[in-house]
matplotlib code that plots the C-alpha trace (Angstrom):
import matplotlib.pyplot as plt

x = [9.5, 6.8, 7.1, 6.1, 7.1, 10.2, 11.8, 10.5, 7.0, 6.7, 5.8, 2.2, 0.6, -1.9, -4.8, -6.1, -4.9, -7.8, -7.0, -3.7, -3.3, -1.0, 1.5, 0.4, 3.4, 2.8, -0.9, -0.1, 2.1, -0.7, -3.2, -0.7, -0.2, -4.0, -4.5, -1.4, -2.9, -5.7, -3.3, -5.3, -4.9, -5.3, -9.0, -9.8, -7.8, -9.6, -12.9, -12.0, -10.9, -14.0, -16.0, -13.7, -14.4, -18.1, -17.9, -16.0, -18.3, -15.4, -16.3, -13.9, -12.8, -13.7, -11.4, -12.8, -14.3, -13.3, -15.2, -13.3, -11.7, -13.6, -11.9, -13.7, -15.0, -12.3, -9.6, -11.1, -11.0, -7.4, -6.6, -8.2, -6.4, -3.1, -4.1, -5.3, -2.1, 0.0, -1.5, -1.6, -4.9, -4.9, -4.5, -7.4, -9.7, -8.7, -9.3, -12.6, -13.7, -13.0, -14.7, -17.8, -18.3, -16.8, -15.5, -12.9, -9.3, -9.4, -12.5, -11.1, -8.0, -10.1, -12.5, -12.2, -13.1, -16.1, -17.4, -18.0, -21.2, -21.1, -23.7, -26.8, -28.2, -26.5, -23.6, -22.6, -19.8, -20.2, -18.2, -17.4, -16.9, -16.8, -17.1, -18.5, -17.8, -21.0, -21.5, -23.1, -23.8, -22.4, -23.6, -21.5, -22.7, -23.4, -20.9, -18.1, -19.2, -17.3, -14.0, -14.3, -15.2, -12.1, -9.9, -11.4, -11.0, -7.3, -7.0, -9.0, -6.6, -3.7, -5.4, -5.9, -8.0, -8.4, -9.7, -6.5, -3.3, 0.3, 1.9, 3.0, -0.7, -0.5, -3.3, -2.6, -1.9, -3.6, -0.3, 0.4, -3.0, -2.4, 1.0, -0.4, -3.1, -0.6, 1.7, -1.1, -2.1, 1.5, 1.5, -1.8, -0.3, -3.0, -2.5, -4.0, -3.2, -5.8, -6.6, -9.2, -11.1, -11.3, -12.5, -15.2, -16.3, -16.3, -18.7, -21.0, -21.0, -21.7, -24.6, -26.1, -25.8, -27.6, -30.6, -30.2, -32.5, -30.7, -32.0, -30.2, -27.0, -27.1, -25.3, -22.3, -22.0]
y = [-40.3, -39.2, -39.1, -42.3, -44.5, -46.6, -48.2, -51.6, -50.4, -51.8, -48.6, -47.7, -45.4, -42.7, -41.8, -38.2, -38.0, -40.2, -43.9, -45.8, -48.7, -51.7, -51.5, -53.4, -55.8, -56.7, -57.2, -59.5, -61.6, -61.8, -62.9, -65.4, -66.9, -67.3, -68.8, -70.9, -74.0, -74.0, -74.1, -71.5, -71.0, -67.9, -68.4, -68.9, -65.8, -63.7, -64.9, -64.3, -60.7, -60.0, -61.0, -58.9, -55.8, -56.6, -56.9, -53.6, -51.9, -51.0, -50.2, -51.1, -47.7, -47.4, -45.8, -42.7, -43.7, -41.0, -40.5, -41.4, -38.5, -37.7, -35.6, -32.3, -31.8, -29.2, -31.7, -34.2, -31.6, -30.8, -34.5, -35.3, -32.4, -33.9, -37.3, -35.7, -33.7, -36.9, -38.1, -41.7, -42.9, -46.2, -44.3, -42.0, -44.9, -46.7, -43.6, -42.8, -46.4, -46.0, -42.6, -43.8, -47.2, -47.0, -50.5, -51.7, -52.0, -55.8, -55.9, -53.5, -55.5, -58.7, -57.2, -59.1, -57.7, -60.2, -58.7, -55.2, -54.6, -51.6, -52.9, -50.9, -49.1, -51.2, -49.6, -52.0, -54.1, -57.4, -57.7, -61.4, -62.6, -59.1, -58.3, -61.4, -63.5, -62.2, -61.2, -57.8, -55.5, -52.0, -49.3, -46.5, -43.3, -43.5, -40.8, -43.1, -45.9, -44.7, -44.2, -47.6, -49.3, -47.8, -49.0, -52.5, -52.6, -51.9, -54.7, -57.1, -56.4, -57.4, -60.5, -59.1, -60.7, -58.1, -54.6, -53.3, -55.2, -54.5, -54.8, -58.3, -59.2, -59.4, -57.9, -54.9, -55.5, -53.8, -52.2, -50.9, -49.2, -47.5, -46.3, -44.8, -42.9, -41.6, -40.4, -38.3, -36.9, -35.7, -34.2, -32.4, -30.9, -32.4, -32.2, -35.7, -38.8, -40.3, -44.0, -46.3, -46.2, -42.4, -42.3, -44.8, -42.6, -39.6, -41.3, -42.5, -39.1, -37.4, -39.7, -39.0, -35.2, -35.6, -37.1, -40.5, -43.1, -45.6, -48.4, -47.0, -46.6, -50.2, -51.7, -49.5, -50.9]
z = [74.7, 77.1, 80.9, 82.6, 79.6, 79.0, 76.0, 77.1, 77.6, 81.1, 83.1, 83.7, 81.2, 81.9, 79.5, 79.7, 83.3, 84.5, 84.3, 84.8, 82.5, 82.7, 79.9, 76.9, 76.9, 80.6, 80.1, 77.1, 79.4, 82.0, 79.4, 77.9, 81.4, 81.8, 78.3, 77.8, 79.4, 76.9, 73.9, 71.9, 68.2, 66.1, 65.4, 69.1, 70.2, 67.5, 68.8, 72.4, 71.8, 69.7, 72.8, 75.0, 72.9, 73.2, 77.0, 77.2, 74.7, 72.4, 68.9, 66.0, 64.5, 60.8, 58.3, 56.6, 53.3, 50.9, 47.7, 44.6, 42.7, 39.6, 36.9, 36.0, 32.4, 32.0, 33.0, 30.5, 27.7, 28.5, 28.7, 25.4, 23.7, 24.8, 23.4, 20.1, 19.7, 20.0, 16.7, 17.7, 16.3, 18.3, 21.6, 20.6, 20.0, 23.2, 25.4, 23.6, 24.3, 28.0, 28.1, 26.1, 27.7, 31.2, 30.9, 33.4, 32.1, 32.7, 30.4, 27.8, 27.1, 26.6, 24.0, 20.7, 17.3, 17.2, 20.4, 18.8, 16.8, 14.5, 12.0, 11.1, 14.1, 16.8, 18.6, 21.3, 22.8, 24.4, 27.6, 28.1, 31.7, 33.2, 36.9, 38.7, 35.6, 33.9, 30.3, 29.5, 26.6, 26.8, 24.3, 22.8, 21.1, 17.4, 16.4, 17.6, 15.3, 12.2, 14.1, 15.7, 12.4, 10.7, 13.6, 13.4, 9.6, 10.0, 12.5, 10.4, 7.5, 9.7, 10.9, 14.4, 17.2, 19.9, 19.7, 21.1, 20.4, 19.5, 16.0, 17.2, 17.6, 21.4, 23.3, 25.4, 29.1, 32.1, 33.0, 29.5, 29.3, 32.7, 31.7, 28.5, 30.4, 33.0, 30.2, 28.7, 32.0, 32.5, 28.9, 29.7, 32.9, 35.1, 38.9, 39.3, 37.3, 35.0, 35.4, 33.7, 37.0, 37.0, 33.5, 34.4, 37.4, 35.1, 32.7, 35.4, 37.1, 33.8, 33.0, 36.4, 35.9, 32.6, 34.4, 32.7, 34.3, 36.5, 34.3, 31.3, 33.3, 34.6, 31.5, 32.2, 35.7]

ax = plt.figure().add_subplot(projection="3d")
ax.plot(x, y, z, "-o")
ax.set_aspect("equal")
plt.show()
């Protein structure tokens, strides 16, 4: 406890040795006495103190906005190696889908088999009611088409509905997907956990590095 302060916070405080301030609790009581007769509510007090800040020229401090962590290409290679070594084909397809499309996890778990188009030259997935409640079409690379078609064929045989669902025909949950990704990050010995959001940022960053036009990146967003 610094000199000039007490447990009750009622002694004057000094800032930088220049100005003596009334303790916050005492000042609050003074303000309460002044305002009590007006029977203020929360909204009124919020507005009053906003004007007080303006009168005193006090800016609201902004929290530092850190850039999101984006896995390196080496980390992604190590991560995918851990996924491949586990020999769980469904997990491989799921993680490739995240990497190739950048879909959000809430969108991923709601993709139905009928939303995926692997016919002819079309390689795309329809995202129904994505961010902002909007539908959009997301492309994926042609080499992934065969793997995805085999995965879908197995699900069709079992009477499946969703692109990723359990043996009990229940679609995967957001939490289940996150736990799966975290488990492989641990297996790969990565210093940072891998989340659907980080895989999304990896794809968008990679596309930018390749010089892809913003108009072609837009469907992924």
